[in-house]
C-alpha positions, -999 to +999 in steps of 0.1 A: +000+000+000+016+032-011+008+063+009+003+097-008+020+129+002-013+142+017-017+111+038+018+115+052+011+151+060-021+142+077-003+116+098+023+141+107-003+166+117-021+140+139+013+133+156+019+170+158+051+168+138+065+195+117+083+179+088+101+192+058+094+182+022+125+158+022+112+142+054+077+138+039+092+118+010+114+097+033+084+091+057+062+082+028+086+055+016+092+041+051+055+041+061+045+025+028+072-002+033+058-009+068+022-012+055+033-035+027+050-058+053+017-058+073-002-068+041+022-098+038+015-107+074-023-105+069-021-131+042-007-157+067-034-183+078-036-181+116-069-199+121-052-229+139-028-208+160-041-204+196-038-169+211-008-165+233+003-138+257+040-145+252+057-158+221+088-169+241+089-189+273+094-167+304+125-172+326+133-158+360+161-133+355+168-127+391+202-138+404+209-156+437+215-134+467+251-137+478+261-119+510+290-095+506+308-069+526+289-036+531+302-001+533+314+012+567+295+039+585+323+063+579+323+057+542+286+064+539+286+095+561+316+109+542+290+119+515+266+136+539+265+174+536+258+175+574+258+147+599+243+144+633+260+117+654+256+086+631+229+100+608+224+123+579+211+157+589+186+172+566+165+203+566+129+197+578+104+194+550+072+192+570+060+217+596 
């Protein structure tokens, strides 16, 4: 499906895009190519394919917790603009 220049300008206006004449031509070619690819996909028979939520099997991507050394109190408080004993001192944000 080839898009016309007017259709591309209409799409750009709907997307609130200001595009130049060169960009209109490039977008026309690219969008037409995308629509042609969808036409090919529409011709595929999917009647016997059950609906699926995921095309790939899901895997847990979490890693195992491994204890490690933490920062010392001095290292952490070294970044504090102000400290009060062993805590960060911050300006009150609530009355």
